[in-house]
Structure formats: structure tokens, C-alpha cells
PATI-399464 format. One record per residue (C-alpha): residue number from 1; residue in three letters; x, y, z. Coordinates in steps of 0.25 Angstrom, whole numbers, m for minus. Layout:
<pts>
+-----+------+-------+-------+-------+
! pos ! code !     x !     y !     z !
+-----+------+-------+-------+-------+
! NUM !  ALA !     X !     Y !     Z !
...
+-----+------+-------+-------+-------+
</pts>
This chain:
<pts>
+-----+------+-------+-------+-------+
! pos ! code !     x !     y !     z !
+-----+------+-------+-------+-------+
!   1 !  MET !   272 !   312 !   265 !
!   2 !  GLY !   286 !   310 !   269 !
!   3 !  GLU !   294 !   297 !   272 !
!   4 !  GLU !   306 !   304 !   279 !
!   5 !  LYS !   314 !   298 !   290 !
!   6 !  ILE !   318 !   310 !   298 !
!   7 !  VAL !   328 !   308 !   309 !
!   8 !  ILE !   331 !   318 !   320 !
!   9 !  LEU !   345 !   315 !   326 !
!  10 !  GLY !   344 !   321 !   340 !
!  11 !  GLY !   329 !   317 !   340 !
!  12 !  GLY !   328 !   317 !   355 !
!  13 !  SER !   328 !   333 !   355 !
!  14 !  PRO !   317 !   343 !   359 !
!  15 !  PHE !   318 !   349 !   346 !
!  16 !  VAL !   312 !   336 !   340 !
!  17 !  PRO !   297 !   341 !   342 !
!  18 !  SER !   299 !   353 !   334 !
!  19 !  LEU !   305 !   345 !   322 !
!  20 !  ILE !   293 !   335 !   323 !
!  21 !  TYR !   284 !   348 !   322 !
!  22 !  ALA !   290 !   353 !   310 !
!  23 !  MET !   290 !   339 !   303 !
!  24 !  LEU !   275 !   339 !   306 !
!  25 !  GLU !   273 !   353 !   299 !
!  26 !  ASN !   279 !   347 !   287 !
!  27 !  ARG !   269 !   335 !   287 !
!  28 !  GLU !   267 !   336 !   272 !
!  29 !  VAL !   282 !   332 !   270 !
!  30 !  LEU !   285 !   324 !   282 !
!  31 !  GLU !   273 !   316 !   286 !
!  32 !  GLY !   276 !   301 !   286 !
!  33 !  SER !   291 !   303 !   290 !
!  34 !  GLU !   298 !   296 !   301 !
!  35 !  VAL !   305 !   305 !   312 !
!  36 !  CYS !   316 !   297 !   319 !
!  37 !  LEU !   321 !   304 !   332 !
!  38 !  MET !   336 !   299 !   335 !
!  39 !  ASP !   343 !   303 !   347 !
!  40 !  ILE !   354 !   297 !   355 !
!  41 !  ASP !   346 !   300 !   368 !
!  42 !  PRO !   333 !   292 !   368 !
!  43 !  THR !   327 !   300 !   379 !
!  44 !  ARG !   317 !   308 !   372 !
!  45 !  LEU !   315 !   300 !   359 !
!  46 !  PRO !   302 !   293 !   363 !
!  47 !  LEU !   296 !   306 !   368 !
!  48 !  LEU !   300 !   313 !   354 !
!  49 !  THR !   295 !   301 !   346 !
!  50 !  LYS !   282 !   301 !   353 !
!  51 !  LEU !   281 !   316 !   352 !
!  52 !  GLY !   284 !   315 !   336 !
!  53 !  TYR !   271 !   305 !   335 !
!  54 !  GLU !   263 !   314 !   344 !
!  55 !  MET !   266 !   327 !   336 !
!  56 !  SER !   264 !   320 !   322 !
!  57 !  LYS !   251 !   314 !   327 !
!  58 !  ARG !   245 !   327 !   332 !
!  59 !  ALA !   249 !   333 !   318 !
!  60 !  LYS !   243 !   321 !   311 !
!  61 !  VAL !   256 !   319 !   303 !
!  62 !  LYS !   261 !   304 !   302 !
!  63 !  MET !   276 !   303 !   306 !
!  64 !  LYS !   284 !   293 !   312 !
!  65 !  PHE !   293 !   295 !   324 !
!  66 !  THR !   305 !   286 !   328 !
!  67 !  SER !   316 !   288 !   338 !
!  68 !  THR !   330 !   281 !   340 !
!  69 !  THR !   343 !   283 !   346 !
!  70 !  ASP !   350 !   276 !   335 !
!  71 !  PRO !   354 !   285 !   324 !
!  72 !  LYS !   356 !   274 !   314 !
!  73 !  GLU !   342 !   269 !   316 !
!  74 !  ALA !   337 !   284 !   315 !
!  75 !  LEU !   345 !   287 !   302 !
!  76 !  GLU !   341 !   275 !   294 !
!  77 !  GLY !   332 !   279 !   283 !
!  78 !  ALA !   332 !   294 !   287 !
!  79 !  THR !   329 !   305 !   277 !
!  80 !  PHE !   331 !   317 !   286 !
!  81 !  VAL !   340 !   318 !   298 !
!  82 !  MET !   340 !   329 !   307 !
!  83 !  PRO !   352 !   330 !   317 !
!  84 !  SER !   347 !   338 !   329 !
!  85 !  TYR !   355 !   334 !   341 !
!  86 !  ARG !   364 !   341 !   351 !
!  87 !  ILE !   376 !   333 !   354 !
!  88 !  GLY !   378 !   332 !   369 !
!  89 !  GLY !   365 !   337 !   372 !
!  90 !  GLU !   362 !   349 !   381 !
!  91 !  LYS !   373 !   346 !   391 !
!  92 !  HIS !   384 !   348 !   380 !
!  93 !  MET !   377 !   360 !   374 !
!  94 !  ARG !   379 !   367 !   388 !
!  95 !  PHE !   393 !   365 !   387 !
!  96 !  ASP !   394 !   372 !   374 !
!  97 !  PHE !   387 !   384 !   381 !
!  98 !  GLU !   394 !   384 !   394 !
!  99 !  ILE !   409 !   381 !   392 !
! 100 !  PRO !   412 !   391 !   381 !
! 101 !  THR !   404 !   402 !   390 !
! 102 !  LYS !   413 !   398 !   402 !
! 103 !  TYR !   425 !   403 !   394 !
! 104 !  GLY !   419 !   416 !   389 !
! 105 !  ILE !   415 !   410 !   375 !
! 106 !  CYS !   401 !   411 !   370 !
! 107 !  GLY !   393 !   401 !   361 !
! 108 !  ASP !   384 !   390 !   361 !
! 109 !  GLU !   382 !   376 !   356 !
! 110 !  THR !   383 !   380 !   341 !
! 111 !  ALA !   392 !   393 !   343 !
! 112 !  GLY !   405 !   395 !   349 !
! 113 !  PRO !   413 !   384 !   356 !
! 114 !  GLY !   400 !   377 !   359 !
! 115 !  GLY !   398 !   376 !   344 !
! 116 !  THR !   412 !   371 !   341 !
! 117 !  PHE !   410 !   360 !   352 !
! 118 !  MET !   395 !   357 !   348 !
! 119 !  ALA !   401 !   354 !   334 !
! 120 !  GLN !   412 !   345 !   339 !
! 121 !  CYS !   401 !   337 !   346 !
! 122 !  THR !   390 !   337 !   335 !
! 123 !  ILE !   399 !   335 !   323 !
! 124 !  PRO !   403 !   321 !   326 !
! 125 !  ALA !   389 !   316 !   330 !
! 126 !  THR !   383 !   323 !   317 !
! 127 !  LEU !   393 !   316 !   308 !
! 128 !  GLU !   390 !   303 !   314 !
! 129 !  TYR !   376 !   305 !   311 !
! 130 !  CYS !   379 !   309 !   297 !
! 131 !  ARG !   387 !   297 !   295 !
! 132 !  LEU !   375 !   288 !   299 !
! 133 !  ILE !   366 !   297 !   290 !
! 134 !  GLU !   376 !   294 !   278 !
! 135 !  ASP !   375 !   279 !   281 !
! 136 !  LEU !   360 !   278 !   284 !
! 137 !  CYS !   353 !   289 !   277 !
! 138 !  PRO !   362 !   296 !   267 !
! 139 !  GLU !   352 !   303 !   260 !
! 140 !  ALA !   345 !   309 !   273 !
! 141 !  TRP !   345 !   324 !   274 !
! 142 !  VAL !   352 !   328 !   287 !
! 143 !  ILE !   346 !   341 !   292 !
! 144 !  SER !   354 !   345 !   305 !
! 145 !  TYR !   351 !   355 !   316 !
! 146 !  VAL !   363 !   350 !   324 !
! 147 !  ASN !   372 !   361 !   329 !
! 148 !  PRO !   382 !   367 !   327 !
! 149 !  THR !   375 !   367 !   313 !
! 150 !  ASN !   386 !   372 !   303 !
! 151 !  PHE !   397 !   364 !   311 !
! 152 !  VAL !   390 !   351 !   309 !
! 153 !  ALA !   386 !   354 !   295 !
! 154 !  ASP !   401 !   356 !   292 !
! 155 !  ALA !   405 !   343 !   298 !
! 156 !  VAL !   394 !   336 !   291 !
! 157 !  ARG !   397 !   342 !   278 !
! 158 !  ARG !   412 !   338 !   279 !
! 159 !  GLU !   410 !   324 !   284 !
! 160 !  THR !   397 !   318 !   279 !
! 161 !  LYS !   388 !   317 !   266 !
! 162 !  THR !   375 !   319 !   274 !
! 163 !  LYS !   364 !   328 !   268 !
! 164 !  PHE !   366 !   337 !   279 !
! 165 !  ILE !   358 !   350 !   281 !
! 166 !  ALA !   362 !   359 !   293 !
! 167 !  LEU !   352 !   369 !   299 !
! 168 !  CYS !   351 !   380 !   310 !
! 169 !  ASP !   338 !   384 !   315 !
! 170 !  CYS !   342 !   398 !   318 !
! 171 !  PHE !   339 !   403 !   304 !
! 172 !  ALA !   325 !   395 !   305 !
! 173 !  GLY !   321 !   403 !   317 !
! 174 !  PHE !   326 !   416 !   312 !
! 175 !  ALA !   319 !   414 !   298 !
! 176 !  MET !   306 !   407 !   303 !
! 177 !  SER !   303 !   416 !   315 !
! 178 !  PHE !   312 !   427 !   319 !
! 179 !  LEU !   314 !   434 !   306 !
! 180 !  PRO !   299 !   434 !   302 !
! 181 !  ARG !   296 !   440 !   316 !
! 182 !  LEU !   306 !   452 !   313 !
! 183 !  LEU !   298 !   454 !   300 !
! 184 !  ASP !   284 !   453 !   306 !
! 185 !  MET !   281 !   441 !   297 !
! 186 !  PRO !   275 !   428 !   302 !
! 187 !  PRO !   285 !   416 !   304 !
! 188 !  LEU !   289 !   409 !   292 !
! 189 !  GLU !   281 !   397 !   287 !
! 190 !  ARG !   283 !   384 !   295 !
! 191 !  ARG !   296 !   377 !   290 !
! 192 !  TYR !   301 !   388 !   282 !
! 193 !  CYS !   313 !   398 !   283 !
! 194 !  VAL !   309 !   406 !   271 !
! 195 !  ASN !   296 !   408 !   263 !
! 196 !  GLU !   291 !   418 !   253 !
! 197 !  ASP !   290 !   429 !   262 !
! 198 !  ILE !   303 !   429 !   269 !
! 199 !  ARG !   316 !   423 !   266 !
! 200 !  PRO !   328 !   425 !   275 !
! 201 !  ARG !   342 !   420 !   272 !
! 202 !  ALA !   353 !   419 !   282 !
! 203 !  ILE !   367 !   415 !   280 !
! 204 !  GLY !   380 !   413 !   287 !
! 205 !  VAL !   384 !   401 !   296 !
! 206 !  ASN !   376 !   394 !   306 !
! 207 !  HIS !   372 !   403 !   318 !
! 208 !  CYS !   378 !   415 !   311 !
! 209 !  THR !   369 !   418 !   299 !
! 210 !  TRP !   363 !   431 !   294 !
! 211 !  LEU !   350 !   435 !   287 !
! 212 !  VAL !   356 !   440 !   274 !
! 213 !  ASP !   344 !   438 !   265 !
! 214 !  HIS !   331 !   442 !   269 !
! 215 !  VAL !   319 !   442 !   260 !
! 216 !  VAL !   305 !   446 !   264 !
! 217 !  ASP !   294 !   446 !   253 !
! 218 !  SER !   305 !   446 !   242 !
! 219 !  GLU !   312 !   458 !   248 !
! 220 !  ASP !   324 !   461 !   256 !
! 221 !  GLY !   320 !   458 !   270 !
! 222 !  TYR !   331 !   466 !   276 !
! 223 !  ALA !   328 !   478 !   268 !
! 224 !  LEU !   314 !   478 !   271 !
! 225 !  HIS !   314 !   474 !   286 !
! 226 !  LYS !   327 !   478 !   292 !
! 227 !  GLU !   321 !   488 !   301 !
! 228 !  LYS !   309 !   480 !   304 !
! 229 !  ILE !   318 !   469 !   308 !
! 230 !  LYS !   325 !   478 !   318 !
! 231 !  GLU !   312 !   484 !   324 !
! 232 !  LYS !   305 !   471 !   325 !
! 233 !  SER !   317 !   464 !   331 !
! 234 !  LYS !   316 !   475 !   343 !
! 235 !  SER !   303 !   470 !   346 !
! 236 !  ILE !   306 !   455 !   346 !
! 237 !  ILE !   319 !   455 !   354 !
! 238 !  ARG !   320 !   444 !   363 !
! 239 !  ASP !   335 !   442 !   366 !
! 240 !  HIS !   349 !   446 !   364 !
! 241 !  GLU !   350 !   438 !   351 !
! 242 !  ILE !   339 !   446 !   344 !
! 243 !  GLU !   345 !   459 !   349 !
! 244 !  PHE !   359 !   454 !   343 !
! 245 !  ALA !   353 !   451 !   330 !
! 246 !  LEU !   348 !   465 !   329 !
! 247 !  ARG !   362 !   470 !   332 !
! 248 !  LEU !   367 !   462 !   321 !
! 249 !  LEU !   357 !   467 !   311 !
! 250 !  GLU !   360 !   481 !   315 !
! 251 !  ALA !   376 !   478 !   313 !
! 252 !  TYR !   375 !   469 !   300 !
! 253 !  GLY !   362 !   471 !   294 !
! 254 !  TYR !   358 !   456 !   295 !
! 255 !  LEU !   350 !   448 !   304 !
! 256 !  ASN !   357 !   436 !   311 !
! 257 !  VAL !   350 !   423 !   312 !
! 258 !  CYS !   357 !   418 !   324 !
! 259 !  PRO !   359 !   429 !   334 !
! 260 !  SER !   360 !   420 !   346 !
! 261 !  HIS !   372 !   413 !   340 !
! 262 !  CYS !   378 !   426 !   334 !
! 263 !  ARG !   377 !   434 !   346 !
! 264 !  MET !   388 !   427 !   352 !
! 265 !  LEU !   397 !   431 !   341 !
! 266 !  TRP !   394 !   446 !   342 !
! 267 !  GLU !   390 !   447 !   357 !
! 268 !  HIS !   398 !   436 !   363 !
! 269 !  ASP !   401 !   442 !   376 !
! 270 !  ASP !   386 !   446 !   379 !
! 271 !  VAL !   382 !   432 !   375 !
! 272 !  LEU !   392 !   426 !   384 !
! 273 !  GLU !   388 !   433 !   396 !
! 274 !  GLU !   374 !   429 !   394 !
! 275 !  ARG !   378 !   415 !   392 !
! 276 !  LYS !   386 !   416 !   405 !
! 277 !  ALA !   374 !   421 !   413 !
! 278 !  LEU !   365 !   410 !   408 !
! 279 !  LEU !   375 !   399 !   412 !
! 280 !  LYS !   377 !   406 !   425 !
! 281 !  GLU !   362 !   405 !   428 !
! 282 !  LYS !   363 !   390 !   425 !
! 283 !  ARG !   353 !   392 !   414 !
! 284 !  ARG !   353 !   382 !   402 !
! 285 !  VAL !   358 !   387 !   389 !
! 286 !  SER !   352 !   387 !   376 !
! 287 !  ILE !   342 !   375 !   374 !
! 288 !  LEU !   346 !   369 !   387 !
! 289 !  GLY !   335 !   378 !   394 !
! 290 !  TRP !   323 !   372 !   387 !
! 291 !  THR !   324 !   357 !   384 !
! 292 !  GLU !   317 !   353 !   397 !
! 293 !  SER !   305 !   361 !   394 !
! 294 !  ALA !   306 !   356 !   379 !
! 295 !  TRP !   305 !   341 !   383 !
! 296 !  LYS !   293 !   344 !   392 !
! 297 !  PHE !   286 !   350 !   381 !
! 298 !  VAL !   290 !   338 !   371 !
! 299 !  GLU !   284 !   329 !   382 !
! 300 !  GLU !   271 !   337 !   382 !
! 301 !  MET !   270 !   337 !   367 !
! 302 !  ALA !   272 !   322 !   367 !
! 303 !  ALA !   260 !   321 !   376 !
! 304 !  GLY !   251 !   330 !   367 !
! 305 !  ALA !   256 !   345 !   368 !
! 306 !  GLU !   256 !   352 !   355 !
! 307 !  TYR !   270 !   357 !   350 !
! 308 !  ASP !   273 !   371 !   353 !
! 309 !  PRO !   283 !   379 !   345 !
! 310 !  GLU !   281 !   392 !   354 !
! 311 !  ARG !   287 !   385 !   366 !
! 312 !  PRO !   300 !   391 !   371 !
! 313 !  GLU !   309 !   379 !   369 !
! 314 !  TYR !   318 !   381 !   357 !
! 315 !  CYS !   316 !   367 !   352 !
! 316 !  PHE !   301 !   369 !   349 !
! 317 !  ARG !   303 !   381 !   339 !
! 318 !  LEU !   300 !   377 !   325 !
! 319 !  HIS !   310 !   384 !   317 !
! 320 !  HIS !   320 !   374 !   320 !
! 321 !  SER !   311 !   362 !   316 !
! 322 !  ARG !   305 !   369 !   304 !
! 323 !  HIS !   318 !   372 !   298 !
! 324 !  VAL !   324 !   358 !   298 !
! 325 !  ILE !   311 !   351 !   295 !
! 326 !  GLY !   308 !   361 !   284 !
! 327 !  ILE !   321 !   359 !   277 !
! 328 !  MET !   318 !   344 !   278 !
! 329 !  VAL !   305 !   346 !   271 !
! 330 !  SER !   311 !   355 !   260 !
! 331 !  ILE !   320 !   343 !   257 !
! 332 !  ILE !   309 !   333 !   257 !
! 333 !  ALA !   299 !   341 !   249 !
! 334 !  ASN !   310 !   348 !   240 !
! 335 !  GLU !   305 !   361 !   243 !
! 336 !  GLY !   317 !   370 !   239 !
! 337 !  ARG !   314 !   379 !   250 !
! 338 !  GLU !   324 !   389 !   256 !
! 339 !  TRP !   329 !   386 !   271 !
! 340 !  GLY !   339 !   394 !   279 !
! 341 !  GLY !   348 !   390 !   291 !
! 342 !  ILE !   355 !   379 !   283 !
! 343 !  ASN !   370 !   376 !   285 !
! 344 !  PHE !   377 !   371 !   272 !
! 345 !  PRO !   391 !   371 !   265 !
! 346 !  ASN !   391 !   385 !   259 !
! 347 !  LYS !   396 !   383 !   245 !
! 348 !  GLY !   393 !   397 !   241 !
! 349 !  ALA !   380 !   399 !   247 !
! 350 !  ILE !   386 !   411 !   256 !
! 351 !  THR !   396 !   416 !   246 !
! 352 !  ASN !   407 !   422 !   255 !
! 353 !  LEU !   408 !   410 !   265 !
! 354 !  PRO !   417 !   398 !   262 !
! 355 !  GLN !   411 !   387 !   253 !
! 356 !  ASP !   412 !   376 !   262 !
! 357 !  ALA !   407 !   383 !   275 !
! 358 !  ILE !   394 !   379 !   281 !
! 359 !  VAL !   385 !   391 !   280 !
! 360 !  GLU !   371 !   393 !   284 !
! 361 !  GLY !   361 !   398 !   274 !
! 362 !  PRO !   348 !   396 !   266 !
! 363 !  CYS !   346 !   384 !   257 !
! 364 !  ILE !   336 !   378 !   247 !
! 365 !  VAL !   331 !   365 !   253 !
! 366 !  ASP !   325 !   354 !   243 !
! 367 !  LYS !   327 !   339 !   241 !
! 368 !  ARG !   341 !   342 !   238 !
! 369 !  GLY !   344 !   347 !   252 !
! 370 !  ILE !   349 !   361 !   254 !
! 371 !  THR !   354 !   371 !   243 !
! 372 !  PRO !   361 !   383 !   249 !
! 373 !  ILE !   356 !   396 !   244 !
! 374 !  VAL !   368 !   406 !   239 !
! 375 !  VAL !   366 !   418 !   247 !
! 376 !  GLY !   378 !   426 !   244 !
! 377 !  ASP !   388 !   432 !   254 !
! 378 !  LEU !   387 !   433 !   269 !
! 379 !  PRO !   387 !   447 !   273 !
! 380 !  LYS !   402 !   451 !   275 !
! 381 !  CYS !   399 !   456 !   289 !
! 382 !  PHE !   397 !   441 !   294 !
! 383 !  LEU !   408 !   435 !   285 !
! 384 !  GLY !   420 !   435 !   295 !
! 385 !  LEU !   411 !   429 !   306 !
! 386 !  THR !   405 !   419 !   298 !
! 387 !  LEU !   419 !   414 !   292 !
! 388 !  HIS !   424 !   414 !   307 !
! 389 !  ILE !   412 !   404 !   310 !
! 390 !  LEU !   415 !   395 !   298 !
! 391 !  ASN !   429 !   394 !   302 !
! 392 !  TRP !   425 !   390 !   317 !
! 393 !  GLN !   415 !   380 !   311 !
! 394 !  GLU !   425 !   374 !   302 !
! 395 !  LEU !   436 !   372 !   313 !
! 396 !  THR !   425 !   366 !   322 !
! 397 !  VAL !   421 !   356 !   312 !
! 398 !  ASP !   436 !   353 !   309 !
! 399 !  ALA !   437 !   350 !   324 !
! 400 !  ALA !   425 !   341 !   325 !
! 401 !  LEU !   429 !   333 !   313 !
! 402 !  SER !   444 !   332 !   317 !
! 403 !  GLY !   444 !   331 !   332 !
! 404 !  ASP !   455 !   340 !   333 !
! 405 !  LYS !   455 !   348 !   346 !
! 406 !  ASN !   464 !   359 !   340 !
! 407 !  LEU !   454 !   362 !   329 !
! 408 !  LEU !   443 !   362 !   339 !
! 409 !  TYR !   451 !   373 !   346 !
! 410 !  GLN !   453 !   380 !   333 !
! 411 !  ALA !   438 !   379 !   331 !
! 412 !  LEU !   435 !   386 !   344 !
! 413 !  LEU !   445 !   397 !   342 !
! 414 !  ALA !   439 !   400 !   328 !
! 415 !  CYS !   425 !   401 !   334 !
! 416 !  PRO !   420 !   416 !   333 !
! 417 !  TYR !   415 !   414 !   348 !
! 418 !  VAL !   428 !   411 !   354 !
! 419 !  HIS !   438 !   422 !   357 !
! 420 !  ASP !   447 !   416 !   367 !
! 421 !  MET !   457 !   404 !   364 !
! 422 !  LYS !   458 !   400 !   379 !
! 423 !  ALA !   443 !   400 !   381 !
! 424 !  ALA !   442 !   392 !   368 !
! 425 !  LYS !   452 !   381 !   374 !
! 426 !  PHE !   445 !   380 !   387 !
! 427 !  ILE !   431 !   378 !   380 !
! 428 !  MET !   437 !   368 !   371 !
! 429 !  ASP !   443 !   360 !   382 !
! 430 !  GLU !   430 !   360 !   390 !
! 431 !  LEU !   420 !   357 !   378 !
! 432 !  LEU !   429 !   346 !   373 !
! 433 !  LYS !   427 !   339 !   387 !
! 434 !  ALA !   412 !   343 !   388 !
! 435 !  HIS !   409 !   337 !   374 !
! 436 !  ALA !   419 !   326 !   374 !
! 437 !  ASP !   409 !   315 !   372 !
! 438 !  TYR !   403 !   321 !   359 !
! 439 !  MET !   416 !   324 !   352 !
! 440 !  PRO !   423 !   311 !   348 !
! 441 !  GLN !   432 !   318 !   339 !
! 442 !  PHE !   440 !   324 !   350 !
! 443 !  LYS !   442 !   311 !   358 !
+-----+------+-------+-------+-------+
</pts>
């Protein structure tokens, strides 16, 4: 029975119910723990605290749920901290989509100019939390889903000594659901990204990773199943992203883990026109379209409805929560289990990328934390783009830490999505104004 204190920073989010669900699945390790929901906006905290008790009661698992708007109160005595916030909320996310699109540059809140500016907003807040963690709970593990993942991980690595593990759920969704479907296999066992039947390994940088090692029943999965993957994919195509992933597979021989992000690099103009059409129709972008219905269902669950992972709202899908909670459990239980989708300082894990780069790949997770697995070279066909992204990342973090607007402009010009200097300057000026309240380094 656990005695952990698990703090969710951004605990007023509709993602919280899925995290609670995944914790309850791991009752053998986490029962008896405290879950503290911390959010600067108190509006949803009473509802989510009540829901936590209702879900644990129905599951017959004893857990304590608390909430606060005071980060110091939340972090005191914490053993695990899960940053899961979006600085500026949905309003500022929309700026990151709309303003670059207006000037003919694609991207979103983690990619392109929007990613550059989300980093400028998120890094100062995350460093502030990390300094509190260093003071109040220095031995706590920080398992972060805050975006942009690799940019934040780089800043935290440079500026703090926190035990920081940065995750991306793209790999979790790919490995737990999409890849098994391609292979006509059942979804992977709850909370695991690999097991004895299938071991996918993807490497690269966040939102641009590639399935380079794919073992099925101890054999080379690509050699066994490449044609099957192509045929099966045709029957489950749902959108432009999957069609694009198949084109990449044909061209390069590797499956891309995050086609929704990478498509903007290879098919920029097509995605831009689709984005313009959405905005012209005044439809909300990304998660902005489902939060209202998500909160309605949270209220229904607090009143007795069962959790439903098959609902259309993204926040109720379980690959996200099973990923982060599974890694937490692997640390507590000293499992020595392999997990993917982890961002870390390279130090030779990907042998042809810079030693100090923040890369994404598989790790062994146990009581010591994460130990990256040495996977060899990134395929040469992806090397140039990957180095380009890493340069953009480094300059973006330099700007966030220094408050130097000229460095910020250089970061935008280094971004692989940006192809026009004048557009970059217009975008920078508008986003500096739009996000001014969350970027103290530029005041």
C-alpha cells in the first residue's frame, strides 16, 4: 500500500479524471496515497476533488483527495509532481494557431511559431515551480506533460536540479493502440508501452520520432509485417494524417509516430489551407472544440456516471494517463520496465545526435528514475531535419532564459516551419503583445 503524495499542477483540468482512473488501476501500488490537485483557478477544484472520492469509492480503493490554489501548500511533502498546465489557457492557445496562420505560416501550440511562443510562456512558470520543488520537496520525481516538452526539458535541465522526467503521449497512443491495430493484435496490456509480444522503439526529437526498431514475438516486425501494415492501414484510414504516415512509410521505410505534427513539415501548404478553412468557418481549433462537453461529462461522473474511455473527447482517452502513471509505478515498484516517449539529455543514446541535445526515445524505468537505452544512429534520411529542429529548440530556450528579443527573432527564423523573414517579424510582434502577461523576461 502506497504512502505517496502525488501533486497535479494544473489540477483543474478535464484530464484529471483519466489520471485518477489510471491511479485506481494501479491500486496495488498507489492505494493509501494522497492526490493533491493544485490550480491557480479554483473554479473546478471542488468538482474534481469530489469526483476523485466518488471514483475511488466505486473502485473500493482508499485514496485521499485534496485541492488548493497555493503551490507551496501543495508541494510540501510531495513525492511525485505532475505538471499538466497550459499557461494562458484556451484563449492563448488560440493565438498560437491563428496569428501564424494569418501570415501564411503553419504550426500549432507546440510546433512552429506557436511552439516558440508557448515555450516563452511556459518556461518561466515551470522554472518557478521547479525552484519551489527544490526548496519544499527536493527528492520528488517530477513527471511532466507540459508542452512544448523538449523545450521545457532543456530549460529545466539547464537551470535546476529537479528530478525531471519529460513525456510525450504521442508514442503512448501509437504503441498502445495504433500499432497493435495495424498488426491485428489486441491493444497492449494496461499501463505498458511494451510487453513480451511487441516491443516498438521510436527515436528522434519530440513530435518528430520514427519507429526504428520493431520487435514482434522476438522477430523483426518490419521484415514480418511491412506489407501487412500497408494493407491494414488502407482499411483504417480516417484522416489526412494517417494517409500522410503511409506516404512517409513508402518514401523512407519507417513509420512516423506523430504524423499530425510532421505533416506540417512535408505538406505545409496543404495543412495551411485546411487550417485557414477551419478558422474561416469560425470553428474552434484543437482541444478547444470539446472542453464544454468534457466538463458536462465530468459533472455526470461526479453524480454517479461511470468513466467512459470511449467518449470522443480527447481528455478521456487512457494512453495519456496510463503512460504517466505507469512510469510513476515503475519508479515506486522498482520494475525496471522499458518505456518510450521519454525526453532526456542524449549522452550517446542516439549516437549521431549531439551529446547534450534533448532527444526522445526508450528508457528503463526503476527506482533510480530513467536510464536511456542506447539505440544507435538515427537513420540518415532524418538527420538533417532533426538537427534543424534541435537548433531551433536551443535558440528558443536561449531566448526564454535571456529575454533577448533578437534571439527570439533568430529562433523564429531557425524554425523549420518558417520560410519568410517578414512574416516571422509580424508574427513575433503580434505574439509578443498577445502573450505579454505570461512572458516576464521580455518586460
